[in-house]
C-alpha positions in Angstrom: 0.2 0.0 0.1 2.8 2.3 0.9 4.5 2.3 -2.3 1.0 3.1 -4.4 0.4 6.1 -1.6 4.2 7.3 -2.4 3.2 7.2 -6.5 -0.1 9.0 -6.1 1.4 11.8 -3.8 4.6 12.1 -5.7 2.9 12.9 -8.8 0.2 15.0 -7.2 3.8 17.2 -6.0 5.5 17.4 -9.1 2.0 18.6 -11.0 1.7 21.1 -8.4 5.1 22.3 -8.3 5.1 22.1 -12.6 1.6 24.5 -12.1 3.2 27.0 -9.7 6.6 27.2 -11.5 4.5 27.8 -14.8 2.1 30.5 -13.0 5.2 32.2 -11.9 7.1 32.5 -14.9 4.0 33.5 -16.5 3.1 36.5 -14.3 6.5 37.3 -14.9 6.2 37.7 -18.7 3.4 39.2 -18.5 4.4 41.7 -16.0 6.5 43.0 -19.3 4.0 42.8 -21.6 3.1 45.5 -23.8 -0.5 45.6 -22.4 0.5 45.9 -18.7 1.6 49.3 -18.0 2.4 51.3 -14.9 3.2 49.0 -12.6 3.2 51.0 -9.2 2.9 48.0 -6.6 3.8 48.4 -3.3 5.0 45.4 -1.2 1.6 44.1 -0.6 0.7 44.3 -3.9 3.9 42.7 -5.0 2.8 39.5 -2.3 -0.7 39.7 -3.5 0.7 39.2 -7.3 3.1 36.0 -6.5 2.4 34.7 -2.8 -1.6 34.8 -3.0 -1.1 33.9 -6.9 1.1 30.6 -5.8 -1.8 29.7 -3.8 -4.2 29.9 -6.4 -2.2 28.1 -8.6 -1.7 25.2 -5.5 -5.3 25.4 -4.9 -6.4 25.2 -9.2 -3.7 22.6 -9.7 -5.2 20.3 -6.6 -8.6 20.4 -8.3 -7.4 19.8 -11.9 -5.6 16.7 -9.9 -9.2 15.6 -10.2 -9.3 13.6 -13.4 -6.3 11.5 -12.9 -7.1 10.6 -9.3 -10.5 9.6 -11.4 -8.7 7.3 -13.4 -6.3 6.1 -10.5 -9.4 5.1 -8.6 -10.9 3.6 -11.6 -7.5 0.4 -11.8 -9.1 -2.6 -10.9 -9.7 -6.2 -11.8 -12.9 -6.1 -10.1 -14.8 -4.3 -12.7 -13.7 -7.3 -15.6 -15.2 -10.0 -13.2 -18.9 -11.8 -13.6 -21.2 -9.7 -14.4 -19.5 -6.7 -13.7 -17.8 -6.8 -16.6 -21.1 -7.7 -19.1 -23.0 -5.1 -17.6 -20.4 -2.0 -18.1 -20.1 -3.8 -21.7 -23.9 -3.6 -22.4 -24.4 -0.1 -21.2 -21.1 1.1 -22.9 -22.9 -0.3 -26.5 -26.2 0.8 -25.6 -25.0 4.4 -25.6 -23.3 3.8 -28.2 -26.0 2.4 -30.1 -28.1 5.4 -28.9 -26.1 7.9 -29.6 -25.7 6.8 -33.0 -28.6 6.3 -34.5 -31.1 8.1 -32.2 -31.2 11.7 -31.9 -29.9 13.1 -28.9 -28.7 16.2 -27.9 -25.7 16.2 -29.8 -27.9 16.2 -32.6 -29.7 19.4 -31.1 -25.9 21.0 -30.9 -25.2 20.0 -34.5 -21.8 20.6 -36.1 -19.8 17.7 -35.6 -21.2 17.0 -31.8 -23.2 13.5 -32.5 -19.8 12.3 -34.8 -17.7 13.2 -31.7 -19.4 11.5 -29.3 -20.3 8.8 -31.6 -16.1 8.0 -31.9 -15.5 8.2 -28.2 -18.3 6.0 -26.4 -17.9 3.0 -29.9 -14.4 3.3 -28.9 -14.6 3.0 -25.3 -16.8 0.1 -25.4 -14.9 -1.6 -28.3 -11.7 -1.1 -25.9 -13.4 -2.3 -22.9 -14.6 -5.5 -24.8 -10.7 -6.1 -25.5 -9.9 -5.9 -22.1 -12.5 -8.0 -21.0 -11.9 -11.0 -23.0 -8.3 -10.5 -23.0 -6.8 -10.4 -19.9 -3.1 -10.0 -21.1 -4.1 -6.3 -22.9 -5.6 -4.9 -19.3 -1.7 -4.1 -18.1 -1.0 -3.0 -21.2 -3.8 -0.7 -21.7 -3.6 0.5 -18.4 -0.3 1.7 -18.6 -0.5 3.6 -21.7 -3.4 5.4 -20.4 -1.3 6.2 -17.1 1.7 7.3 -19.3 -0.9 9.5 -22.2 -2.3 10.8 -18.9 0.4 12.2 -17.3 1.6 13.5 -21.1 -1.7 15.2 -21.6 -1.3 17.0 -18.0 2.2 18.3 -18.6 1.3 19.1 -22.4 -2.2 21.3 -20.8 -0.6 23.1 -18.5 1.6 24.0 -21.1 -0.3 24.7 -23.2 -2.9 27.0 -20.9 0.4 29.3 -20.0 0.9 30.3 -23.6 -2.3 30.3 -24.3 -2.9 32.7 -20.9 -0.2 35.0 -22.6 -1.5 35.3 -25.9 -5.1 35.9 -24.0 -3.7 39.0 -22.1 -1.8 40.0 -24.7 -5.0 40.6 -26.9 -7.4 42.0 -24.1 -5.1 42.8 -21.2 -6.9 40.3 -18.8 -7.3 37.0 -17.6 -9.3 34.7 -18.8 -13.1 36.5 -18.8 -16.5 35.8 -20.9 -14.2 36.3 -24.3 -12.7 33.0 -23.5 -16.0 31.5 -22.3 -17.7 32.5 -25.7 -14.3 31.0 -27.8 -15.4 27.7 -26.5 -19.1 28.1 -28.6 -17.8 29.4 -31.7 -15.2 27.1 -32.3 -15.0 27.5 -36.1 -14.7 31.3 -36.2 -12.0 31.1 -33.4 -10.3 28.2 -34.3 -10.7 30.2 -38.1 -9.4 33.2 -35.8 -6.3 31.3 -34.7 -5.2 29.9 -37.6 -5.1 32.9 -39.5 -3.5 35.2 -36.5 -0.5 32.9 -35.2 1.6 30.5 -36.3 0.0 27.5 -35.1 2.7 24.6 -36.5 5.7 26.3 -35.1 4.0 27.0 -31.7 2.0 23.2 -31.7 5.8 21.5 -32.3 7.4 23.7 -29.7 4.6 22.7 -27.2 4.7 19.1 -28.4 8.2 19.3 -27.5 8.8 21.0 -24.1 5.6 18.4 -23.4 7.8 15.3 -24.0 11.0 16.3 -22.2 9.0 17.9 -19.5 7.5 14.9 -19.0 10.1 12.7 -19.7 12.3 14.8 -17.2 10.0 14.9 -14.5 8.0 11.4 -14.8 9.9 9.1 -16.0 10.4 6.8 -13.2 6.3 6.9 -12.8 5.5 6.0 -16.2 5.7 2.2 -15.9 3.9 1.8 -12.6 0.8 1.8 -13.3 0.2 -2.1 -11.9 0.9 -0.8 -8.2 -2.4 1.1 -8.5 -4.5 -2.2 -8.7 -5.9 -2.9 -5.0 -8.2 -1.1 -2.7 -6.3 -0.8 0.4 -4.5 2.4 -0.9 -7.7 3.8 -2.1 -9.5 3.6 1.1 -6.5 5.9 2.3 -6.1 8.3 -0.8 -10.1 8.5 -1.5 -10.7 10.4 1.1 -7.9 12.2 1.5 -7.8 13.9 -1.7 -11.7 15.0 -1.2 -11.0 17.1 1.5 -8.0 18.7 0.1 -9.6 19.4 -3.1 -12.9 20.9 -0.9 -10.1 22.8 0.5 -8.8 24.0 -2.4 -12.4 25.1 -3.6 -12.9 26.9 -0.5 -9.0 28.9 -0.6 -9.8 29.8 -4.3 -13.3 31.5 -3.1 -12.0 33.2 -0.7 -8.6 34.5 -1.5 -10.9 36.6 -4.2 -11.7 39.0 -1.3 -8.3 39.4 -1.5 -8.1 40.9 -5.3 -9.9 44.6 -4.2 -6.9 46.5 -5.2 -6.9 50.3 -6.8 -4.9 48.8 -9.5 -6.6 46.0 -11.8 -3.7 44.7 -13.0 -2.9 43.3 -9.5 -6.2 41.2 -9.5 -5.4 40.1 -12.6 -1.9 38.8 -12.0 -2.4 37.4 -8.6 -5.1 35.5 -10.1 -5.7 31.8 -11.0 -6.8 31.8 -15.3 -8.6 28.8 -15.2 -10.6 30.0 -12.3 -11.3 33.0 -14.0 -12.5 31.3 -17.1 -15.1 29.2 -14.4 -15.9 32.6 -12.5 -16.8 34.0 -16.0 -18.4 31.1 -17.2 -20.9 30.6 -14.4 -21.8 34.7 -14.1 -23.1 34.2 -17.9 -25.8 36.1 -16.3 -25.7 38.0 -12.7 -28.6 38.9 -11.1 -28.6 42.6 -10.0 -30.6 42.3 -7.0 -28.7 39.4 -5.7 -25.2 41.1 -6.5 -24.9 44.5 -6.7 -26.2 47.6 -4.2 -29.6 48.5 -4.3 -32.5 51.0 -3.6 -36.0 50.3 -2.7 -37.5 49.3 -5.2 -40.1 52.2 -5.5 -37.6 54.7 -5.0 -35.7 53.4 -7.7 -38.6 53.6 -10.3 -39.5 56.8 -9.1 -36.2 57.8 -10.1 -36.2 56.8 -13.5 -40.3 58.0 -14.1 -38.9 61.1 -12.9 -36.4 61.5 -15.7 -38.4 59.8 -18.8 -41.6 60.8 -17.2 -42.8 57.4 -17.6 -44.8 54.6 -16.7 -44.6 50.9 -15.2 -41.2 49.5 -17.2 -40.3 52.8 -18.3 -43.0 53.2 -21.0 -43.2 57.2 -21.8 -44.3 58.8 -25.0 -41.7 60.5 -27.1 -43.0 63.3 -29.2 -42.1 65.7 -32.0 -43.0 68.8 -33.1 -44.5 69.1 -37.2 -44.6 66.2 -39.5 -42.5 63.0 -39.5 -39.8 63.4 -41.8 -39.6 59.7 -43.6 -36.0 59.8 -44.7 -34.3 56.1 -45.3 -31.6 55.2 -42.7 -28.5 53.7 -43.1 -26.4 52.3 -39.8 -23.2 51.5 -39.9 -21.6 49.9 -36.7 -17.6 49.2 -37.5 -15.9 46.5 -35.5 -13.0 47.6 -33.2 -13.0 51.5 -34.4 -11.7 53.6 -30.9 -11.9 57.0 -32.1 -8.1 57.1 -30.6 -7.4 56.1 -34.7 -8.8 58.8 -35.8 -6.9 62.2 -36.9 -9.8 64.2 -35.0 -8.5 62.8 -32.4 -5.2 63.5 -32.3 -3.8 60.5 -34.2 -1.1 61.4 -36.5 -0.7 58.4 -38.4 -3.3 59.3 -41.1 -5.5 56.1 -40.8 -8.9 57.0 -40.9 -9.1 59.7 -43.8 -12.3 59.1 -44.7 -14.0 59.2 -41.6 -12.1 62.2 -40.1 -13.7 64.2 -43.8 -17.0 63.2 -42.7 -16.1 64.4 -38.8 -16.4 67.4 -40.7 -19.7 67.6 -42.5 -21.5 66.1 -40.1 -23.3 65.9 -36.9 -20.5 64.8 -35.2 -19.8 63.6 -31.4 -16.9 64.0 -29.8 -17.5 62.8 -26.9 -19.5 59.2 -27.2 -18.6 55.8 -25.1 -19.2 52.3 -26.1 -21.8 50.4 -23.1 -19.2 47.6 -23.4 -16.1 46.2 -24.9 -17.9 43.5 -26.7 -19.8 43.5 -30.6 -22.8 42.1 -29.1 -22.7 45.2 -26.4 -22.6 47.8 -29.1 -25.3 46.0 -31.4 -27.4 45.9 -28.0 -27.1 49.3 -27.4 -27.7 50.7 -30.9 -30.7 48.3 -31.2 -32.9 48.3 -27.6 -31.7 51.7 -26.1 -30.8 49.9 -23.2 -28.1 50.1 -20.2 -25.9 47.3 -20.5 -27.0 44.8 -17.8 -25.1 42.7 -15.6 -23.4 38.9 -16.9 -24.2 38.5 -21.0 -25.4 40.8 -23.3 -29.3 40.4 -24.4 -28.3 39.4 -27.7 -27.0 36.4 -26.5 -29.4 35.4 -23.8 -33.0 33.5 -24.4 -36.5 34.8 -24.7 -35.2 38.0 -26.3 -37.7 38.1 -29.2 -40.1 40.6 -28.9 -38.4 43.4 -27.6 -39.2 47.1 -27.9 -36.3 47.6 -30.9 -35.5 50.0 -33.5 -36.0 47.9 -35.9 -40.0 46.7 -34.6 -40.0 50.1 -33.9 -39.3 51.6 -37.9 -41.0 48.7 -39.4 -44.4 49.3 -37.6 -44.3 52.9 -39.3 -43.9 51.0 -42.3 -40.2 50.6 -43.1 -38.2 47.9 -44.3 -35.8 46.9 -41.9 -32.4 44.9 -42.2 -29.6 43.9 -41.0 -26.3 43.5 -42.7 -23.1 41.5 -41.6 -20.8 39.9 -43.6 -20.0 36.6 -41.7 -22.4 34.2 -40.7 -25.1 35.8 -38.5 -25.8 32.4 -36.0 -22.1 33.5 -34.8 -22.8 35.5 -30.8 -26.6 34.4 -31.5 -27.1 37.5 -34.0 -29.6 35.5 -36.4 -31.9 34.6 -33.3 -31.9 38.8 -32.1 -32.4 40.2 -34.6 -34.9 37.8 -37.0 -36.8 37.6 -33.2 -37.0 41.9 -33.2 -38.2 42.4 -36.7 -35.5 42.5 -38.6 -34.4 40.4 -42.2 -31.3 39.0 -42.2 -28.7 39.3 -45.1 -25.5 37.3 -44.2 -22.8 35.4 -45.9 -25.0 32.8 -47.1 -27.3 35.2 -48.8 -24.1 35.8 -50.8 -23.9 34.3 -54.8 -20.4 32.6 -56.0 -19.5 36.3 -57.7 -20.2 38.5 -55.3 -17.5 37.5 -52.6 -13.7 38.5 -53.4 -12.2 38.2 -50.4 -13.0 36.6 -47.6 -11.3 35.5 -44.0 -12.9 33.6 -41.2 -15.0 36.5 -39.9 -16.5 36.7 -43.5 -16.5 38.6 -46.7 -14.4 41.9 -46.7 -15.6 45.0 -46.3 -15.6 46.3 -49.8 -17.9 43.1 -50.5 -20.3 43.7 -47.7 -21.1 47.3 -48.3 -21.7 46.3 -52.5 -24.2 43.5 -51.3 -26.0 46.4 -49.1 -26.1 48.8 -52.2 -27.0 45.8 -54.3 -29.8 44.8 -52.0 -30.9 48.7 -51.1 -31.5 49.1 -54.7 -33.8 46.3 -54.5 -35.6 47.9 -51.5 -36.0 51.1 -52.5 -38.1 49.9 -55.6 -40.9 49.0 -53.1 -41.6 52.4 -52.3 -41.3 52.2 -49.0 -38.6 53.8 -46.8 -36.0 51.0 -45.8 -33.6 50.9 -42.4 -30.3 48.9 -43.0 -28.3 48.3 -40.5 -24.9 47.3 -41.4 -22.5 45.0 -39.4 -18.8 45.5 -40.3 -16.2 43.0 -39.7 -13.0 44.0 -41.6 -10.9 45.7 -38.7 -10.6 42.3 -36.7 -7.7 40.1 -36.3 -6.2 38.4 -38.2 -6.7 41.7 -40.2 -6.3 40.7 -43.6 -8.2 42.4 -46.5 -7.8 42.4 -50.3 -4.4 43.3 -51.5 -3.4 46.8 -52.9 -5.7 49.1 -51.3 -4.0 50.4 -48.5 -0.2 51.0 -48.0 0.1 48.9 -45.6 0.1 45.1 -46.7 -2.4 42.7 -47.1 -0.9 40.1 -45.3 1.1 42.1 -42.6 -1.9 41.3 -40.3 -1.3 44.7 -38.7 -3.9 46.3 -36.4 -3.3 49.7 -38.4 -3.9 47.7 -41.8 -7.2 46.6 -40.3 -8.2 50.2 -39.5 -6.9 51.7 -43.0 -8.2 49.2 -44.6 -12.1 49.7 -42.5 -11.7 53.5 -43.9 -10.9 52.7 -47.2 -14.0 50.5 -47.8 -16.1 52.8 -46.1 -15.2 55.6 -48.5 -16.1 53.2 -51.6 -19.4 52.6 -49.9 -20.1 56.2 -50.0 -18.7 57.0 -53.4 -21.3 54.3 -55.0 -23.9 55.2 -52.8 -23.6 59.0 -53.6 -24.4 57.5 -57.3 -28.1 56.0 -56.4 -31.2 57.6 -56.5 -31.9 57.2 -52.8 -29.0 58.7 -51.7 -30.1 62.5 -51.2 -33.2 60.7 -49.0 -30.6 59.1 -46.9 -29.5 59.3 -43.4 -26.4 57.8 -42.0 -25.5 56.9 -38.8 -22.2 55.8 -38.3 -20.6 54.4 -35.4 -18.5 51.9 -33.8 -19.6 48.8 -32.0 -16.8 48.9 -29.1 -12.9 50.1 -29.6 -9.8 47.7 -30.1 -9.2 47.2 -26.3 -10.6 47.7 -22.9 -7.1 47.0 -20.7 -6.3 49.6 -18.6 -5.1 50.1 -15.2 -8.7 50.3 -14.0 -11.4 48.2 -14.1 -13.2 50.7 -16.8 -10.4 52.9 -18.0 -12.7 55.5 -20.3 -10.0 56.1 -23.3 -10.6 52.3 -23.8 -14.9 53.3 -24.8 -14.6 56.6 -26.1 -15.8 55.4 -30.3 -16.4 58.0 -32.9 -19.9 58.5 -34.1 -21.7 60.9 -36.9 -24.9 61.7 -37.8 -24.5 62.1 -42.3 -26.8 63.8 -43.8 -25.8 66.3 -47.0 -28.5 69.4 -47.4 -30.4 67.8 -44.4 -28.3 67.6 -41.1 -26.0 71.2 -40.6 -22.3 69.9 -39.6 -21.7 70.3 -36.0 -19.5 69.3 -33.2 -21.3 68.1 -29.9 -18.7 68.3 -27.4 -20.8 66.8 -24.0 -20.8 63.4 -23.2 -23.3 61.3 -25.3 -24.2 57.4 -24.5 -24.1 54.9 -27.3 -27.5 54.2 -26.4 -28.6 57.8 -27.1 -27.4 57.8 -30.9 -30.8 56.3 -32.5 -32.9 58.3 -30.4 -31.2 61.4 -31.3 -31.4 60.3 -35.3 -35.3 59.2 -34.8 -35.6 62.8 -33.3 -34.1 64.6 -36.4 -36.7 62.9 -38.6 -39.4 64.3 -36.4 -40.4 60.4 -35.0 -43.2 59.8 -32.5 -43.6 56.8 -30.7 -43.8 55.1 -27.2 -40.6 54.1 -26.1 -39.4 52.1 -23.6 -36.1 53.0 -24.3 -33.1 54.5 -22.0 -31.7 56.6 -24.6 -32.7 59.4 -25.4 -32.2 62.5 -28.0 -29.6 64.8 -27.2 -32.1 67.7 -28.4 -34.5 66.4 -25.7 -35.5 69.3 -22.9 -34.3 67.0 -20.3 -31.4 65.7 -21.8 -28.1 65.2 -19.2 -25.2 64.9 -20.5 -24.2 60.8 -19.2 -22.7 57.2 -20.4 -23.0 53.9 -19.3 -20.0 51.7 -19.8 -19.7 48.3 -18.6 -17.8 45.2 -18.5 -19.6 41.5 -17.6 -20.0 43.0 -14.2 -18.5 46.3 -13.5 -20.8 49.1 -14.1 -20.3 52.4 -15.1 -22.1 55.6 -15.0 -20.3 59.1 -16.2 -22.4 62.0 -15.7 -20.4 65.3 -15.2 -16.8 64.4 -14.3 -17.8 61.7 -11.2 -17.3 58.0 -13.0 -19.2 55.6 -10.4 -18.7 52.2 -10.8 -20.9 49.0 -9.0 -19.7 46.2 -8.6 -20.4 42.4 -7.2 -20.5 42.1 -3.5 -22.4 45.6 -3.7 -19.3 47.5 -4.0 -19.2 50.8 -5.7 -15.9 53.2 -6.2 -16.0 56.5 -8.4 -12.9 58.3 -9.7 -13.0 62.0 -10.8 -11.9 62.8 -14.3 -8.8 64.5 -14.2 -7.7 65.2 -18.0 -3.9 64.9 -18.1 -2.0 66.3 -21.8 -1.6 62.1 -22.7 -4.9 61.1 -21.8 -7.7 63.7 -21.4 -9.8 60.6 -19.7 -7.7 60.4 -17.2 -9.7 58.5 -13.7 -8.3 59.6 -10.0 -9.8 58.3 -7.2 -12.5 60.3 -5.6 -11.3 60.6 -1.8 -15.4 61.8 -0.8 -17.9 60.2 -2.6 -20.9 61.6 -4.5 -24.0 60.0 -3.0 -26.3 61.7 -5.5 -24.5 60.3 -8.4 -24.1 56.8 -7.1 -27.7 56.8 -6.1 -28.2 57.4 -10.0 -26.5 55.3 -11.0 -28.5 52.3 -9.0 -31.7 53.6 -10.4 -31.0 53.2 -14.1 -29.3 50.0 -13.7 -31.7 48.5 -11.3 -34.9 49.5 -13.0 -33.6 48.4 -16.6 -31.9 45.0 -15.0 -35.8 44.5 -13.1 -37.8 45.0 -16.3 -35.3 43.5 -18.9 -36.5 40.2 -16.6 -40.4 40.7 -17.4 
């Protein structure tokens, strides 16, 4: 028994040390990463990063050891004896037949899931039959799988460390909701990775490193699987591991209370990435009343009703003077277009000459803030005109059809309403959401072969998408009805590939600046062609971004990483003007509708900047931190009923610079709670 226990405890110790060392190296590397800046850590914060970080990694390794522990506990001769061996084989065979020949949950999931499930069960049943009827095969099988699982453990540790580096390099944080989404949309994500990084050399490198580490650390253990047969060591090790795992789970949860530094990098660096992934997964939807500061329901509702003159779930009448102006509407949401890319906002690289030119000829907004850092947040903002909800975007939640959307509003006014997307709209649940809220979908599946000149994993290039938009709108204009076209672009996204010869940066450089330049170029080509169409003179255009290119920064919600461009363009109809006050992304469509003198009954929280009672404010959020900016005070509501407040103190380098407030502003806290609490509650209903 002692030899078995020594084997098991030795494996646990080696895997734990390897995990801690990998975490230490990763933290050191991330400290020098370009996304990490301003590392003025105090001694206590350095201890958090490395000591608490090592403890978190040990806890994660303890929990992860469970898969190897289950395998070792399953090594036994008893399962092959009568009648257990025949019962197990019968269950496996029945499961294989059921998955292969019947409609199961795997068929509902689609893709290759049914084939994968059938293959795994078939392999499992077939190999168990070999072990059951050929006794000499059992020891060989156990040894091979024991060695393979240990190798996979080492490979997983190495692969995760490298994956976390690239994730941090892109987003400046550990795994979060974005990583959870990556598991759902594997086709796009895997394709994006294949096109963005040297996958083959990296994979070969990971394999070589994995084999070297496995051989160096575990070569004496790999051939000792037969020691695991027997029950005495399991009677001791089983309860001991369960106790250790429960302690590790408690410690991981307990350690999160130390993630309260004012510097977000301290919190992220000391965390364990896999636990952060799990945490993001389970927080898909956060209940506002359970996790955030609340006020009495009547008080919160009274505040919102007072702001909008509304009743119920913010039902209020929007009324305009004068006759309604029935112009066509084209809304363009540009992928990842930060305001900082534009010359208008100080960029000297001449990346966006078209957007900069339009800014001088439009109703241009100088301080618009995106509601979030994902495409679905931007789409939610301009479609539903609501503050962002904690957890997942409404677009990705179930039961999101029949909402009060801009598309449904305009459809009821006789508009033809369409959503254009250059990729496959099943991504991010766009198809379900838009089709359920008054839109017709035009995506990559509707493109004829000759309509695509260039595409990558995200879809057709922006030029192809805009040409499809113009062809479709020409057809719609012939019906004599006004149209509303919402266009979502895709080219300004990693891997940043686009047709050759369009901009000065080579098409295969995979440069973000190149993606920005091409996106701007394609927008210019769109307006050059659209201006030749008979419907152009009677069309009003709203151009904005879905979100910025990056959301990482020193604070949880760095304002400069949510600052986006927005403009309303209609030559001869909208006078050029610059709006200098704070405007939320949710206010853009209500402002456009007010320019057309549209009256409607609304549940929107967004308001026209021309409303008499309009207050310059913005709603800005991550998946769990809810920000409210009004004046120079920025309030952030967080889970565990916390809040923080910052003051906007512009500097020469950063006009959005935030400094912690020494004295809180309770009025602003109350306003933030009122908006978010009521919006979250009414959305549920």
